[in-house]
C-alpha positions in Angstrom: -30.0 -85.2 23.9 -33.4 -83.5 23.5 -36.6 -85.5 23.0 -40.2 -84.6 22.1 -43.4 -86.6 22.1 -46.2 -86.1 19.5 -48.7 -83.3 20.1 -51.5 -85.0 22.0 -52.2 -83.3 25.3 -55.2 -80.8 25.0 -55.2 -77.4 26.7 -56.1 -73.8 25.8 -57.6 -74.7 22.5 -54.7 -76.6 21.1 -52.7 -79.8 21.8 -49.2 -79.9 23.4 -46.1 -82.0 23.2 -43.5 -82.5 26.0 -39.9 -81.5 25.5 -37.2 -83.1 27.7 -33.5 -83.6 28.0 -31.9 -86.9 29.1 -28.7 -85.0 30.2 -29.5 -81.9 32.2 -32.0 -79.2 32.8 -29.4 -76.7 31.6 -29.3 -78.4 28.2 -33.1 -78.3 28.1 -33.3 -74.6 28.9 -30.6 -73.8 26.4 -32.4 -75.7 23.6 -35.8 -74.1 24.5 -34.3 -70.6 24.5 -32.6 -71.1 21.2 -35.9 -72.1 19.7 -38.1 -69.5 21.1 -39.9 -71.7 23.6 -41.2 -69.4 26.3 -39.9 -69.8 29.9 -43.5 -69.9 31.1 -43.8 -73.3 29.4 -41.3 -74.9 31.7 -42.8 -77.3 34.3 -40.0 -78.4 36.6 -38.6 -81.2 34.3 -40.1 -80.6 30.9 -41.5 -77.9 28.6 -45.1 -78.0 27.4 -44.9 -76.9 23.7 -47.9 -76.2 21.4 -48.5 -78.2 18.3 -47.4 -75.3 16.0 -43.8 -75.6 17.3 -43.5 -79.3 17.0 -42.1 -79.5 13.4 -39.6 -76.7 14.0 -38.3 -78.3 17.2 -37.8 -81.6 15.5 -36.0 -79.8 12.6 -33.8 -78.1 15.3 -32.7 -81.5 16.7 -35.3 -82.7 19.1 -35.7 -86.5 18.7 -39.3 -87.5 18.2 -40.4 -90.4 20.4 -43.7 -91.8 21.7 -45.2 -90.6 24.9 -44.3 -93.8 26.7 -40.7 -93.6 25.4 -40.4 -90.0 26.5 -41.6 -90.9 30.0 -39.2 -93.8 30.3 -36.3 -91.6 29.1 -37.1 -88.9 31.6 -37.3 -91.4 34.5 -34.0 -93.1 33.4 -32.3 -89.7 33.2 -32.8 -89.0 36.9 -34.3 -85.6 36.0 -38.0 -86.5 36.6 -39.6 -84.5 39.4 -41.7 -86.6 41.8 -45.4 -85.7 41.9 -45.1 -84.4 45.5 -42.8 -81.7 44.3 -45.1 -80.2 41.7 -46.7 -76.9 42.6 -50.2 -78.1 43.7 -48.8 -81.1 45.6 -46.1 -79.0 47.3 -48.7 -76.4 48.4 -50.9 -79.2 49.9 -48.0 -80.9 51.7 -46.7 -77.6 53.1 -50.1 -76.5 54.2 -50.4 -79.7 56.2 -47.0 -79.2 57.7 -47.7 -75.6 58.7 -51.0 -76.6 60.3 -49.2 -79.2 62.4 -46.6 -76.7 63.4 -48.8 -73.7 64.1 -52.4 -75.0 64.0 -53.8 -71.8 65.6 -52.3 -69.6 62.9 -53.5 -70.9 59.4 -53.6 -67.4 58.0 -49.8 -66.9 58.6 -49.1 -70.1 56.8 -51.1 -69.0 53.8 -49.2 -65.7 53.8 -45.9 -67.5 53.9 -46.8 -69.9 51.1 -47.8 -66.9 49.0 -44.3 -65.5 49.5 -42.6 -68.9 48.7 -44.7 -69.2 45.5 -43.8 -65.7 44.1 -43.4 -65.9 40.3 -39.8 -64.6 40.2 -38.6 -67.6 42.3 -37.0 -70.6 40.7 -34.7 -72.5 43.0 -35.7 -70.4 46.1 -39.3 -71.6 45.8 -41.8 -73.6 47.8 -40.0 -76.7 46.6 -36.8 -75.6 48.3 -38.8 -75.0 51.5 -40.2 -78.5 51.4 -36.7 -79.9 50.7 -35.3 -78.1 53.8 -38.1 -79.4 56.0 -37.6 -82.9 54.7 -33.9 -82.6 55.4 -34.7 -81.6 58.9 -36.8 -84.8 59.2 -33.8 -86.8 58.2 -31.6 -85.1 60.7 -34.0 -85.2 63.6 -36.3 -88.2 63.1 -39.2 -85.9 62.3 -38.7 -84.1 65.6 -37.1 -80.8 64.8 -37.5 -78.2 67.6 -40.2 -75.6 66.8 -37.8 -72.6 66.5 -35.8 -74.6 63.9 -38.8 -75.5 61.9 -40.2 -72.0 62.0 -36.8 -70.6 61.0 -36.9 -72.9 58.0 -40.3 -71.5 57.0 -39.0 -67.9 57.3 -35.3 -68.2 56.1 -36.0 -67.2 52.5 -39.5 -65.8 53.0 -38.2 -62.5 51.6 -36.3 -63.3 48.5 -35.1 -60.6 46.0 -31.7 -61.9 45.2 -30.0 -59.2 47.3 -27.5 -59.3 50.2 -30.3 -58.1 52.6 -32.6 -61.0 52.0 -31.7 -62.9 55.2 -32.0 -59.8 57.4 -35.3 -58.9 55.7 -36.5 -62.4 56.3 -35.5 -62.2 60.0 -37.4 -58.9 60.3 -40.4 -60.5 58.8 -40.1 -63.4 61.3 -40.0 -61.0 64.2 -43.0 -59.0 63.0 -45.0 -62.1 62.2 -44.4 -64.1 65.3 -44.2 -61.4 67.9 -47.1 -62.0 70.3 -47.9 -65.4 68.9 -45.2 -67.3 70.7 -42.9 -66.6 73.6 -40.5 -63.7 73.2 -37.4 -66.0 73.7 -38.7 -68.3 71.0 -39.2 -65.4 68.6 -35.6 -64.2 69.3 -34.3 -67.7 68.6 -36.2 -67.9 65.2 -34.8 -64.5 64.2 -31.3 -65.5 65.2 -31.5 -68.8 63.2 -32.8 -67.0 60.1 -29.9 -64.5 60.3 -27.5 -67.4 60.6 -28.4 -68.6 57.1 -26.5 -65.7 55.7 -23.2 -67.3 56.6 -24.0 -70.9 57.5 -21.3 -70.6 60.2 -22.9 -71.6 63.6 -20.7 -71.9 66.7 -19.5 -75.4 67.7 -22.2 -75.5 70.5 -25.1 -74.2 68.4 -27.2 -77.4 68.1 -30.2 -75.6 66.6 -27.9 -73.7 64.1 -26.3 -77.0 63.1 -29.6 -78.5 62.2 -30.9 -75.5 60.1 -27.6 -74.9 58.3 -27.2 -78.6 57.4 -30.8 -78.8 56.1 -30.4 -75.6 54.1 -27.2 -76.9 52.4 -28.4 -80.4 51.9 -29.0 -79.7 48.2 -25.2 -79.5 47.8 -25.0 -83.2 48.5 -27.7 -84.2 46.0 -27.2 -86.7 43.2 -25.7 -85.1 40.1 -29.0 -84.8 38.2 -30.7 -83.0 41.1 -27.6 -80.8 41.6 -27.8 -79.9 37.9 -31.4 -78.9 38.4 -30.4 -76.8 41.4 -27.8 -75.0 39.4 -30.2 -74.2 36.6 -32.7 -72.9 39.1 -30.1 -70.6 40.7 -29.1 -69.3 37.3 -32.7 -68.5 36.5 -33.1 -66.7 39.9 -30.3 -64.4 38.7 -31.3 -64.2 35.1 -30.9 -60.4 35.2 -27.1 -60.8 35.9 -24.9 -61.0 32.7 -23.2 -64.4 32.2 -19.7 -63.1 33.0 -20.7 -61.4 36.2 -22.8 -64.4 37.3 -19.9 -66.8 36.6 -17.5 -64.7 38.7 -20.0 -64.3 41.5 -21.0 -68.0 41.6 -17.4 -69.1 41.6 -16.9 -66.9 44.7 -19.9 -68.5 46.4 -18.6 -72.0 45.6 -15.2 -71.2 47.0 -16.9 -69.9 50.2 -18.9 -73.1 50.5 -15.8 -75.3 49.9 -14.0 -73.3 52.6 -16.7 -74.1 55.3 -15.0 -76.2 57.9 -17.0 -78.2 58.4 -19.5 -77.8 55.6 -22.0 -80.0 57.6 -22.1 -79.7 61.3 -24.1 -82.8 62.4 -22.8 -86.3 62.1 -25.9 -87.3 60.3 -25.5 -84.4 57.8 -21.9 -85.4 57.1 -22.9 -89.0 56.6 -25.7 -88.1 54.2 -24.3 -85.2 52.2 -20.6 -84.3 52.8 -18.8 -86.5 50.3 -21.2 -85.8 47.4 -21.2 -82.1 48.2 -17.5 -81.9 48.0 -17.6 -83.7 44.6 -20.4 -81.5 43.2 -18.9 -78.2 44.3 -15.4 -79.1 43.1 -16.6 -80.2 39.7 -18.7 -77.0 39.5 -15.8 -74.8 40.4 -13.7 -76.6 37.7 -16.4 -75.8 35.1 -16.7 -72.2 36.2 -12.9 -71.7 36.1 
């Protein structure tokens, strides 16, 4: 169900309401698109809509509630985004993480953050980078080897939604790190970034196990977060027609389900494997 609170929040010479769903981000996007609410108004878990649209959205089926009721509904739905994952907070957290990892190269961190915050990114954004780094924390007790952490920073640094993204990101890593750290460490970062194209490290590749498990941790997320991930991926490929996207996504899901194992570390299996199997199987059923 879609909910809206009264126009109250001032900005840009008008006042705004918040539009949410208690079911899924996909439902929210569909309702917004059907009622001419611009994509630019989306803010991770809600749309900010100007007062002039309020009556029309209520007429279209949005249930009017108070601001407090709307906040409670969003929290109860499981779709609320924590403050640390909002754009300004994410940037601040990532800046601190980079400066701890490479304190002598703040400019490179700024450049990478600029890439991760490119406007065409939805799922593959700075929020994803932070989630991967936090997953590495869970896998390693906050002690990920530096090449693994650097590979996380570079693994989607080039993102155009094309098959060459991983290779282009690896090239960027080589160009950016060459001369800053030892040559063997640069080579290891490049290798790990390339590995994210297949997520199929060898049985003895401990570093590869860590990065691949962290990158795929979203597959084992709770259903509400998984729904948000799917909506973000669809928006990343908004230029692809529905039929082509469904066919392509079904192929991706089958490849993920075919990974044996899907998660390579014992900690990763304990944290995410069961839920990932359920999420992917249910998604494939819907796509089919």
